[in-house]
Kinemage of the C-alpha trace (Angstrom):
@kinemage 1
@onewidth
@group {chain A} dominant
@subgroup {mainchain}
@vectorlist {calphas} color= white
{ca met a 1} P 0.000 0.000 0.000
{ca val a 2} L 1.191 3.540 -0.797
{ca ala a 3} L 1.126 5.650 2.337
{ca val a 4} L -0.360 9.147 2.324
{ca glu a 5} L 2.452 11.592 3.009
{ca glu a 6} L 2.327 14.607 5.313
{ca arg a 7} L 3.261 16.920 2.447
{ca asp a 8} L 0.012 16.008 0.677
{ca met a 9} L -1.723 18.143 3.260
{ca gln a 10} L 1.039 20.748 3.207
{ca ala a 11} L 0.618 21.129 -0.527
{ca val a 12} L -3.166 21.613 -0.422
{ca gly a 13} L -3.355 23.822 2.623
{ca ala a 14} L -3.873 22.001 5.902
{ca trp a 15} L -3.890 25.183 7.954
{ca gly a 16} L -5.669 26.001 11.161
{ca his a 17} L -9.202 27.336 10.963
{ca asn a 18} L -8.576 30.488 12.975
{ca ala a 19} L -8.379 32.876 10.013
{ca arg a 20} L -11.747 34.556 9.480
{ca leu a 21} L -12.818 36.272 6.313
{ca asp a 22} L -14.845 39.454 6.316
{ca val a 23} L -17.362 37.830 4.001
{ca glu a 24} L -19.715 40.809 3.809
{ca arg a 25} L -16.854 43.020 2.649
{ca ile a 26} L -15.833 40.392 0.116
{ca arg a 27} L -19.399 40.081 -1.186
{ca ala a 28} L -19.413 43.819 -1.875
{ca asp a 29} L -16.585 43.226 -4.368
{ca phe a 30} L -18.817 41.005 -6.548
{ca pro a 31} L -21.489 42.978 -8.431
{ca ala a 32} L -23.418 39.882 -9.562
{ca leu a 33} L -24.240 39.015 -5.964
{ca glu a 34} L -26.201 42.252 -5.561
{ca gln a 35} L -28.964 41.140 -7.926
{ca gln a 36} L -32.301 39.476 -7.338
{ca val a 37} L -33.588 36.464 -9.265
{ca tyr a 38} L -37.374 36.099 -9.521
{ca gly a 39} L -37.650 38.720 -6.796
{ca arg a 40} L -35.363 36.827 -4.407
{ca pro a 41} L -31.751 37.644 -3.441
{ca leu a 42} L -29.365 35.554 -5.508
{ca val a 43} L -27.871 32.595 -3.645
{ca tyr a 44} L -25.110 31.440 -5.966
{ca leu a 45} L -24.013 27.869 -5.183
{ca asp a 46} L -22.701 26.772 -8.585
{ca asn a 47} L -19.087 27.783 -8.095
{ca ala a 48} L -17.652 24.461 -9.248
{ca ala a 49} L -19.027 25.315 -12.698
{ca thr a 50} L -17.907 28.937 -12.738
{ca ala a 51} L -17.285 31.624 -10.142
{ca gln a 52} L -18.547 35.194 -10.034
{ca lys a 53} L -16.102 38.001 -10.871
{ca pro a 54} L -14.830 40.734 -8.568
{ca arg a 55} L -14.858 44.342 -9.740
{ca ser a 56} L -11.076 44.378 -10.066
{ca val a 57} L -11.271 41.665 -12.731
{ca ile a 58} L -14.103 43.366 -14.578
{ca glu a 59} L -12.196 46.656 -14.528
{ca ala a 60} L -8.985 45.009 -15.708
{ca val a 61} L -10.752 43.544 -18.748
{ca cys a 62} L -12.721 46.710 -19.500
{ca gly a 63} L -9.627 48.856 -18.930
{ca his a 64} L -7.705 46.918 -21.572
{ca tyr a 65} L -10.442 47.542 -24.111
{ca arg a 66} L -10.859 51.182 -23.108
{ca arg a 67} L -7.180 52.120 -23.253
{ca asp a 68} L -4.915 49.403 -24.623
{ca ala a 69} L -6.821 47.423 -27.264
{ca ala a 70} L -3.834 46.332 -29.312
{ca asn a 71} L -2.075 43.079 -30.085
{ca val a 72} L 0.823 41.850 -27.954
{ca his a 73} L 4.425 41.116 -28.972
{ca arg a 74} L 3.772 42.632 -32.402
{ca ala a 75} L 4.434 46.359 -32.422
{ca val a 76} L 6.424 49.111 -30.743
{ca his a 77} L 3.642 51.680 -30.412
{ca ala a 78} L 2.381 52.672 -26.965
{ca leu a 79} L -0.856 50.678 -26.919
{ca ser a 80} L 0.836 47.449 -27.952
{ca ser a 81} L 3.627 48.014 -25.444
{ca arg a 82} L 1.138 48.549 -22.611
{ca ala a 83} L -0.916 45.515 -23.635
{ca thr a 84} L 2.198 43.341 -23.817
{ca leu a 85} L 3.359 44.540 -20.414
{ca ala a 86} L -0.014 43.787 -18.810
{ca tyr a 87} L -0.257 40.384 -20.524
{ca glu a 88} L 3.203 39.302 -19.400
{ca glu a 89} L 2.660 40.750 -15.930
{ca ala a 90} L -0.328 38.416 -15.651
{ca arg a 91} L 2.021 35.512 -16.381
{ca asp a 92} L 4.256 36.654 -13.518
{ca arg a 93} L 1.260 36.794 -11.185
{ca val a 94} L 0.220 33.250 -12.078
{ca cys a 95} L 3.824 32.103 -11.638
{ca arg a 96} L 3.915 33.519 -8.096
{ca phe a 97} L 0.426 32.185 -7.332
{ca leu a 98} L 1.495 28.595 -8.077
{ca asn a 99} L 5.031 29.060 -6.730
{ca ala a 100} L 6.329 27.996 -10.138
{ca pro a 101} L 10.124 28.074 -10.493
{ca ala a 102} L 10.157 30.379 -13.538
{ca arg a 103} L 7.720 32.457 -15.597
{ca glu a 104} L 8.649 30.426 -18.699
{ca thr a 105} L 6.929 27.412 -17.120
{ca ile a 106} L 3.519 29.134 -17.372
{ca val a 107} L 1.707 28.637 -20.687
{ca phe a 108} L -1.487 30.618 -21.124
{ca thr a 109} L -4.431 28.539 -22.307
{ca arg a 110} L -8.162 29.074 -22.639
{ca gly a 111} L -8.755 26.810 -19.653
{ca ala a 112} L -7.946 23.423 -18.176
{ca thr a 113} L -9.542 21.568 -21.086
{ca glu a 114} L -7.298 23.250 -23.634
{ca gly a 115} L -4.272 22.635 -21.419
{ca ile a 116} L -4.993 18.903 -21.223
{ca asn a 117} L -5.538 18.684 -24.969
{ca leu a 118} L -2.298 20.594 -25.528
{ca val a 119} L -0.406 17.982 -23.510
{ca ala a 120} L -2.213 15.057 -25.136
{ca tyr a 121} L -1.322 16.323 -28.598
{ca gly a 122} L 2.029 18.016 -28.019
{ca trp a 123} L 3.514 15.457 -25.633
{ca gly a 124} L 1.443 12.299 -25.974
{ca arg a 125} L 1.469 11.858 -29.746
{ca his a 126} L 5.254 12.188 -29.799
{ca his a 127} L 6.178 10.164 -26.710
{ca leu a 128} L 3.658 7.308 -26.439
{ca arg a 129} L 3.796 4.035 -28.346
{ca glu a 130} L 1.686 0.895 -28.583
{ca gly a 131} L 1.778 -0.952 -25.285
{ca asp a 132} L 2.447 2.144 -23.181
{ca glu a 133} L -0.066 2.863 -20.441
{ca ile a 134} L -1.861 5.957 -19.138
{ca leu a 135} L -3.211 5.770 -15.598
{ca leu a 136} L -6.361 7.775 -14.820
{ca thr a 137} L -9.091 7.505 -12.168
{ca glu a 138} L -12.800 6.743 -12.241
{ca met a 139} L -13.619 10.207 -10.885
{ca glu a 140} L -12.233 12.264 -13.780
{ca his a 141} L -14.085 15.102 -15.472
{ca his a 142} L -14.691 14.305 -19.137
{ca ser a 143} L -12.001 16.855 -20.025
{ca asn a 144} L -9.409 14.692 -18.274
{ca leu a 145} L -10.690 11.501 -19.862
{ca val a 146} L -11.738 11.988 -23.483
{ca pro a 147} L -8.422 13.559 -24.659
{ca trp a 148} L -6.609 10.464 -23.345
{ca gln a 149} L -9.129 8.182 -25.041
{ca leu a 150} L -8.350 9.900 -28.339
{ca leu a 151} L -4.633 9.701 -27.628
{ca ala a 152} L -4.866 5.978 -26.870
{ca gln a 153} L -6.718 5.403 -30.136
{ca ala a 154} L -4.055 7.326 -32.053
{ca thr a 155} L -0.998 5.717 -30.435
{ca gly a 156} L -2.078 2.256 -29.329
{ca ala a 157} L -1.500 3.136 -25.682
{ca gln a 158} L -3.777 1.588 -23.067
{ca leu a 159} L -5.870 3.343 -20.422
{ca arg a 160} L -5.948 2.016 -16.877
{ca phe a 161} L -7.954 3.329 -13.945
{ca leu a 162} L -7.717 3.742 -10.192
{ca arg a 163} L -11.093 2.805 -8.786
{ca val a 164} L -13.217 4.900 -6.445
{ca arg a 165} L -14.189 3.427 -3.095
{ca arg a 166} L -17.715 3.672 -1.697
{ca asp a 167} L -16.638 6.546 0.555
{ca gly a 168} L -15.534 8.613 -2.464
{ca thr a 169} L -11.788 8.139 -2.004
{ca leu a 170} L -9.400 6.565 -4.477
{ca asn a 171} L -8.331 2.991 -3.834
{ca leu a 172} L -4.634 3.680 -3.376
{ca asp a 173} L -4.062 0.004 -2.541
{ca glu a 174} L -4.162 -0.550 -6.307
{ca leu a 175} L -1.341 1.865 -7.105
{ca asp a 176} L 1.474 -0.629 -6.650
{ca thr a 177} L -0.218 -3.010 -9.090
{ca leu a 178} L -1.309 -0.453 -11.675
{ca leu a 179} L 1.972 1.437 -11.839
{ca thr a 180} L 4.528 -0.477 -13.907
{ca glu a 181} L 7.403 0.231 -16.275
{ca arg a 182} L 4.758 0.526 -19.005
{ca thr a 183} L 3.104 3.498 -17.247
{ca lys a 184} L 4.195 6.668 -19.034
{ca leu a 185} L 1.621 9.167 -17.767
{ca val a 186} L -0.527 9.496 -14.643
{ca ala a 187} L -3.276 12.122 -15.038
{ca phe a 188} L -5.748 12.740 -12.242
{ca thr a 189} L -7.951 15.336 -10.632
{ca his a 190} L -6.752 17.123 -7.524
{ca val a 191} L -10.311 17.659 -6.272
{ca ser a 192} L -13.365 15.785 -7.544
{ca asn a 193} L -15.952 18.125 -9.021
{ca val a 194} L -18.685 15.682 -7.903
{ca leu a 195} L -17.561 14.247 -4.564
{ca gly a 196} L -15.391 17.099 -3.313
{ca thr a 197} L -12.666 14.563 -2.486
{ca ile a 198} L -9.203 16.101 -2.137
{ca asn a 199} L -6.916 13.463 -3.564
{ca pro a 200} L -3.441 12.863 -2.050
{ca ala a 201} L -1.618 14.410 -4.974
{ca ala a 202} L 1.923 14.263 -3.618
{ca thr a 203} L 1.543 10.577 -2.770
{ca ile a 204} L 0.324 9.680 -6.268
{ca ile a 205} L 2.956 11.880 -7.929
{ca asp a 206} L 5.775 10.266 -5.956
{ca ala a 207} L 4.519 6.788 -6.801
{ca ala a 208} L 4.346 7.694 -10.492
{ca his a 209} L 7.862 9.106 -10.480
{ca arg a 210} L 9.220 5.896 -8.962
{ca val a 211} L 8.268 4.010 -12.154
{ca gly a 212} L 9.467 6.822 -14.424
{ca ala a 213} L 6.028 8.193 -15.361
{ca ile a 214} L 5.235 11.877 -15.696
{ca thr a 215} L 2.215 13.376 -13.971
{ca leu a 216} L -0.538 15.781 -14.957
{ca leu a 217} L -2.736 17.295 -12.263
{ca asp a 218} L -6.177 18.645 -13.144
{ca ala a 219} L -6.299 21.468 -10.606
{ca ala a 220} L -9.451 23.159 -11.907
{ca gln a 221} L -11.197 22.545 -8.563
{ca ser a 222} L -8.203 23.058 -6.258
{ca val a 223} L -6.282 26.119 -7.455
{ca pro a 224} L -9.280 28.456 -6.859
{ca his a 225} L -9.903 27.209 -3.333
{ca met a 226} L -6.632 26.352 -1.586
{ca pro a 227} L -2.925 27.111 -1.850
{ca val a 228} L -1.334 24.868 -4.484
{ca asp a 229} L 2.456 24.789 -4.659
{ca val a 230} L 3.730 23.065 -7.800
{ca gln a 231} L 7.251 22.764 -6.427
{ca ala a 232} L 6.104 21.211 -3.146
{ca leu a 233} L 4.002 18.722 -5.084
{ca asp a 234} L 6.810 18.086 -7.600
{ca val a 235} L 4.105 17.769 -10.249
{ca asp a 236} L 5.261 17.670 -13.870
{ca leu a 237} L 2.236 19.330 -15.471
{ca leu a 238} L -0.750 21.161 -13.965
{ca val a 239} L -3.787 22.815 -15.544
{ca phe a 240} L -6.455 25.169 -14.237
{ca ser a 241} L -9.223 27.396 -15.569
{ca gly a 242} L -9.432 31.107 -14.846
{ca his a 243} L -13.218 31.316 -14.819
{ca lys a 244} L -13.426 29.052 -11.771
{ca leu a 245} L -11.319 31.411 -9.645
{ca gly a 246} L -13.059 34.672 -10.506
{ca gly a 247} L -11.237 35.312 -13.773
{ca pro a 248} L -12.779 35.606 -17.225
{ca thr a 249} L -13.900 32.700 -19.341
{ca ser a 250} L -11.346 31.584 -21.956
{ca ser a 251} L -8.498 32.164 -19.508
{ca gly a 252} L -6.277 29.700 -17.713
{ca ala a 253} L -2.834 28.180 -17.692
{ca leu a 254} L -0.733 25.085 -18.081
{ca tyr a 255} L 2.250 24.784 -15.756
{ca gly a 256} L 4.972 22.447 -16.939
{ca lys a 257} L 8.492 21.580 -15.914
{ca arg a 258} L 10.674 23.274 -18.472
{ca glu a 259} L 12.332 20.109 -19.771
{ca ile a 260} L 8.904 18.605 -20.480
{ca leu a 261} L 7.641 21.723 -22.243
{ca glu a 262} L 10.823 21.760 -24.320
{ca ser a 263} L 10.180 18.156 -25.364
{ca met a 264} L 6.652 18.921 -26.577
{ca glu a 265} L 5.588 19.802 -30.100
{ca pro a 266} L 3.286 22.779 -30.754
{ca phe a 267} L -0.437 22.217 -30.458
{ca leu a 268} L -1.454 25.024 -32.833
{ca ala a 269} L 0.612 26.795 -35.473
{ca gly a 270} L 0.822 30.409 -36.568
{ca gly a 271} L 1.471 33.818 -35.146
{ca asp a 272} L 3.544 34.246 -32.029
{ca met a 273} L 4.618 30.592 -31.711
{ca ile a 274} L 7.011 31.042 -34.646
{ca ser a 275} L 10.534 32.460 -34.542
{ca ser a 276} L 11.321 32.213 -38.261
{ca val a 277} L 9.592 30.914 -41.380
{ca trp a 278} L 10.706 29.749 -44.817
{ca leu a 279} L 8.466 28.502 -47.611
{ca asp a 280} L 9.110 24.865 -46.750
{ca his a 281} L 9.780 24.891 -42.996
{ca ala a 282} L 9.643 26.957 -39.820
{ca ala a 283} L 11.360 27.232 -36.448
{ca trp a 284} L 9.466 27.577 -33.193
{ca asn a 285} L 9.594 30.284 -30.570
{ca glu a 286} L 10.882 29.568 -27.065
{ca val a 287} L 8.583 28.272 -24.348
{ca pro a 288} L 6.025 29.342 -23.283
{ca trp a 289} L 5.250 31.330 -26.450
{ca lys a 290} L 5.864 28.183 -28.507
{ca phe a 291} L 2.367 27.116 -27.399
{ca glu a 292} L 0.542 30.450 -27.694
{ca ala a 293} L -0.370 30.564 -31.373
{ca gly a 294} L -2.131 33.473 -33.039
{ca thr a 295} L -3.593 36.423 -31.196
{ca pro a 296} L -4.016 35.194 -27.607
{ca ala a 297} L -6.897 35.901 -25.270
{ca ile a 298} L -5.223 39.127 -24.179
{ca ala a 299} L -7.952 40.781 -22.138
{ca glu a 300} L -8.936 37.457 -20.597
{ca gln a 301} L -5.431 36.671 -19.377
{ca ile a 302} L -5.032 40.190 -18.041
{ca gly a 303} L -8.262 39.529 -16.147
{ca leu a 304} L -6.808 36.251 -14.906
{ca gly a 305} L -3.835 38.150 -13.521
{ca ala a 306} L -6.220 40.475 -11.696
{ca ala a 307} L -8.142 37.484 -10.315
{ca val a 308} L -5.102 35.756 -8.817
{ca glu a 309} L -3.979 39.089 -7.407
{ca tyr a 310} L -7.383 39.498 -5.754
{ca leu a 311} L -7.280 36.005 -4.254
{ca thr a 312} L -3.737 36.575 -3.049
{ca ser a 313} L -4.809 39.784 -1.307
{ca val a 314} L -7.596 37.916 0.504
{ca gly a 315} L -5.309 34.998 1.372
{ca met a 316} L -5.650 31.458 0.066
{ca glu a 317} L -5.227 29.959 3.537
{ca ala a 318} L -8.134 32.046 4.808
{ca ile a 319} L -10.265 31.142 1.784
{ca his a 320} L -9.577 27.450 2.325
{ca ala a 321} L -10.389 27.676 6.034
{ca his a 322} L -13.630 29.563 5.324
{ca glu a 323} L -14.771 26.959 2.820
{ca gln a 324} L -13.880 24.124 5.191
{ca arg a 325} L -16.059 25.652 7.906
{ca leu a 326} L -18.895 26.352 5.487
{ca thr a 327} L -18.779 22.842 4.022
{ca ala a 328} L -18.867 21.254 7.470
{ca tyr a 329} L -21.887 23.403 8.339
{ca ala a 330} L -23.637 22.540 5.061
{ca leu a 331} L -23.018 18.809 5.496
{ca ala a 332} L -24.496 18.888 8.977
{ca gln a 333} L -27.574 20.814 7.844
{ca leu a 334} L -28.201 18.652 4.782
{ca gln a 335} L -27.747 15.420 6.719
{ca ala a 336} L -30.498 16.583 9.082
{ca ile a 337} L -33.039 16.638 6.233
{ca pro a 338} L -34.974 13.371 5.914
{ca ala a 339} L -34.445 11.444 2.660
{ca val a 340} L -31.355 13.386 1.560
{ca glu a 341} L -28.457 11.218 0.397
{ca ile a 342} L -25.002 12.811 0.139
{ca tyr a 343} L -22.333 11.301 -2.094
{ca gly a 344} L -18.748 11.182 -0.879
{ca glu a 345} L -17.475 10.776 2.661
{ca ala a 346} L -13.793 11.534 2.203
{ca pro a 347} L -12.180 12.983 5.332
{ca ala a 348} L -10.303 15.487 3.141
{ca arg a 349} L -12.898 17.255 1.042
{ca ala a 350} L -13.465 20.619 -0.578
{ca gly a 351} L -16.591 22.758 -0.821
{ca val a 352} L -18.491 20.534 -3.256
{ca ile a 353} L -21.536 18.531 -2.124
{ca ser a 354} L -23.497 16.303 -4.511
{ca phe a 355} L -26.765 14.914 -3.191
{ca leu a 356} L -30.171 13.475 -4.028
{ca val a 357} L -33.538 14.008 -2.387
{ca ala a 358} L -35.686 10.873 -2.479
{ca gly a 359} L -38.755 11.277 -4.668
{ca ile a 360} L -37.511 14.420 -6.462
{ca his a 361} L -35.592 14.350 -9.721
{ca pro a 362} L -32.431 16.492 -9.492
{ca his a 363} L -33.494 18.677 -12.395
{ca asp a 364} L -36.901 19.313 -10.826
{ca leu a 365} L -35.255 20.236 -7.536
{ca ala a 366} L -32.796 22.571 -9.249
{ca gln a 367} L -35.637 24.280 -11.114
{ca leu a 368} L -37.672 24.807 -7.958
{ca leu a 369} L -34.631 26.170 -6.140
{ca asp a 370} L -33.963 28.516 -9.050
{ca gln a 371} L -37.443 29.989 -8.601
{ca glu a 372} L -36.283 31.010 -5.143
{ca gly a 373} L -33.081 32.574 -6.442
{ca ile a 374} L -30.876 29.599 -5.456
{ca ala a 375} L -28.462 28.486 -8.159
{ca val a 376} L -27.265 24.873 -7.939
{ca arg a 377} L -26.165 22.403 -10.607
{ca ala a 378} L -28.144 19.325 -11.622
{ca gly a 379} L -26.892 16.605 -13.951
{ca asn a 380} L -23.857 14.367 -14.276
{ca his a 381} L -21.437 17.308 -13.887
{ca cys a 382} L -19.411 16.145 -16.909
{ca ala a 383} L -18.539 12.970 -15.005
{ca gln a 384} L -20.739 10.232 -16.443
{ca pro a 385} L -18.385 7.326 -15.589
{ca leu a 386} L -18.298 8.409 -11.951
{ca his a 387} L -22.079 8.627 -11.838
{ca arg a 388} L -22.227 5.058 -13.146
{ca val a 389} L -20.001 4.064 -10.223
{ca leu a 390} L -22.485 5.854 -7.950
{ca asp a 391} L -25.317 4.067 -9.788
{ca gln a 392} L -27.010 7.377 -10.530
{ca val a 393} L -27.816 9.199 -13.746
{ca ala a 394} L -27.664 12.635 -12.135
{ca thr a 395} L -27.235 14.432 -8.830
{ca cys a 396} L -27.756 17.920 -7.461
{ca arg a 397} L -24.596 19.795 -6.547
{ca ala a 398} L -24.028 22.760 -4.259
{ca ser a 399} L -20.540 24.244 -4.398
{ca phe a 400} L -19.120 27.067 -2.310
{ca tyr a 401} L -16.642 29.891 -2.631
{ca leu a 402} L -15.149 32.677 -0.553
{ca tyr a 403} L -18.292 34.850 -0.765
{ca asn a 404} L -20.822 32.243 0.385
{ca thr a 405} L -22.346 32.330 3.872
{ca glu a 406} L -24.077 30.099 6.397
{ca ala a 407} L -27.261 32.093 5.734
{ca glu a 408} L -27.107 30.937 2.126
{ca val a 409} L -26.729 27.338 3.280
{ca asp a 410} L -29.818 27.890 5.437
{ca ala a 411} L -31.656 29.194 2.350
{ca leu a 412} L -30.677 26.040 0.436
{ca val a 413} L -31.923 23.806 3.254
{ca ala a 414} L -35.207 25.722 3.493
{ca gly a 415} L -35.598 25.465 -0.293
{ca ile a 416} L -35.118 21.691 -0.211
{ca arg a 417} L -37.696 21.321 2.575
{ca arg a 418} L -40.198 23.401 0.586
{ca ala a 419} L -39.550 21.210 -2.447
{ca gln a 420} L -40.239 18.122 -0.349
{ca arg a 421} L -43.570 19.602 0.749
{ca phe a 422} L -44.392 20.558 -2.849
{ca phe a 423} L -43.787 17.000 -4.077
{ca gly a 424} L -45.322 15.428 -0.977
{ca val a 425} L -42.204 13.478 -0.047
{ca glu a 426} L -41.514 14.807 3.452
């Protein structure tokens, strides 16, 4: 059996719960939270899908378009120079946010999905052969599953899977058997977007490295909510999406150890990823620009830089502690409702709770809650294989962020009880 190491918790933020956020002040930074939906105050509990945006992010994006709407790395005039400076400053902010060793290890992408596809194409198609193996888990988001399915079809590599236990944790007892000299890549989610399970990333990464495999961490659900240190984890590749941490859509990043990025081929061709071109061949730019073809999402990445700066100013340890308290409160309140079944019992879990209410279809419950201004997610959450493991087609999901409150949890609980009365299933 592979033991869970102490630095797993160090890397994801196992801090004391003494830090308290001024949540009301934070909520004032998010204009969307001031609105009413169907005459009710908005209770936004769909943060695992996308987070609301603070004013500083909105102003950063709007400010680019108001003053500096020009392409980057292309011209010497003032607008282009300012845009380039802001774009590259955002890369520096992301680098510091992840504690990456160098700014060149940060590749801007349009989100975690694009980052995973970039690795599957740029690394996988040039390094994997028939008989090689890719180790995944049963709890992966489709974005960390389907690209590897396509890669396996193209290369002849085989997919293998760590199973999920009934309590929502990974069966790490299987690691020693599944990891062999044929394993070339281990790709897994840091935090399950369905179960909220915080996986022991450092433990899995170390085990993968012992057989010579490289690792990719889908950190879409961890980077927004807890400190993530890529050097402490010793992860080879990591992806996250900006829109889940208060940044714009179509923003995000791939972190990669420099030697791995250097070994990868470009994903897209044209524009800034080129250093020189002849009629019959071309030479590529240095990393990270080697992977940033065409006109990038300039305003979006500038907004991403503003988002990580905002989170840094609040404090990731404090955010994590707040969400831990709120999740514990929500679990206790939901468990007190008759006929509510909660999925996932991992001792280390983030602010994601998937549940069912007996006698009410998840989509019906979500629609009734929406009429009361409460936004939750209903469906398979882009994790159909995991829902088959759970023996469910769909679940309801409430997910929390730094601006959510216990009063909003109380509103969710009251909404569920009203739905039970409406359907006569109390």
